[in-house]
C-alpha positions in Angstrom: -107.8 77.2 91.7 -103.7 77.8 89.9 -105.3 77.2 86.4 -107.6 79.8 87.2 -105.1 82.1 88.3 -102.6 81.1 85.8 -105.3 82.2 83.2 -106.4 85.0 84.6 -102.4 86.4 84.7 -102.4 85.3 81.2 -105.3 87.6 79.8 -104.0 90.6 82.0 -100.7 89.6 80.1 -102.1 89.8 76.7 -104.3 92.6 76.8 -101.6 94.5 78.6 -98.8 93.3 75.5 -101.6 94.0 73.7 -101.0 91.3 71.6 -103.5 89.8 69.4 -102.2 86.6 67.1 -101.5 83.4 69.4 -100.3 81.5 66.0 -97.6 85.0 66.8 -97.0 84.8 69.7 -96.8 81.0 70.1 -93.9 81.0 68.0 -92.3 84.0 69.9 -92.7 81.7 73.0 -90.9 78.6 71.2 -88.5 81.2 69.9 -86.9 81.3 73.1 -87.5 76.9 74.2 -90.5 78.2 76.0 -92.1 75.2 75.6 -96.3 75.9 75.8 -98.4 74.5 73.8 -100.8 76.1 71.5 -103.7 74.7 72.5 -103.3 76.8 76.4 -102.8 79.9 74.3 -105.5 79.1 72.5 -107.4 78.9 75.3 -106.2 82.0 76.9 -107.1 84.1 73.7 -110.7 82.3 73.9 -111.4 83.4 77.1 -110.8 86.8 76.0 -112.4 87.6 72.8 -115.1 84.5 72.6 -115.7 80.9 71.0 -117.3 83.0 68.0 -113.5 84.4 68.1 -112.2 81.2 67.3 -114.0 79.9 65.1 -112.6 82.7 62.6 -109.5 82.7 63.6 -109.1 79.0 63.8 -111.3 78.8 59.9 -108.4 81.5 58.5 -105.5 79.9 59.8 -106.6 75.8 59.9 -103.9 74.4 58.5 -100.8 76.3 60.1 -103.1 75.4 63.7 -103.0 71.6 62.7 -99.8 71.5 61.3 -99.2 72.6 65.2 -101.0 70.2 66.8 -100.0 67.2 64.8 -96.3 68.2 65.8 -97.2 69.1 69.2 -99.4 65.5 68.9 -95.6 63.3 68.4 -93.7 64.8 71.8 
């Protein structure tokens, strides 16, 4: 239940701030020392736009996404 509320809040925030790029959001969050996983951000964006969007976005940014996932896996 708590995760659902958090996801809903994140969806609202991303929509209100008109954030369109999950990688840009990821890097911005880490610049201010907010440790969030890219998979969590992608989950929210997928909820906003759908799985078709994620497939297109992933293909366009595959190298950077995989690099981040590899780094997160080492933590």
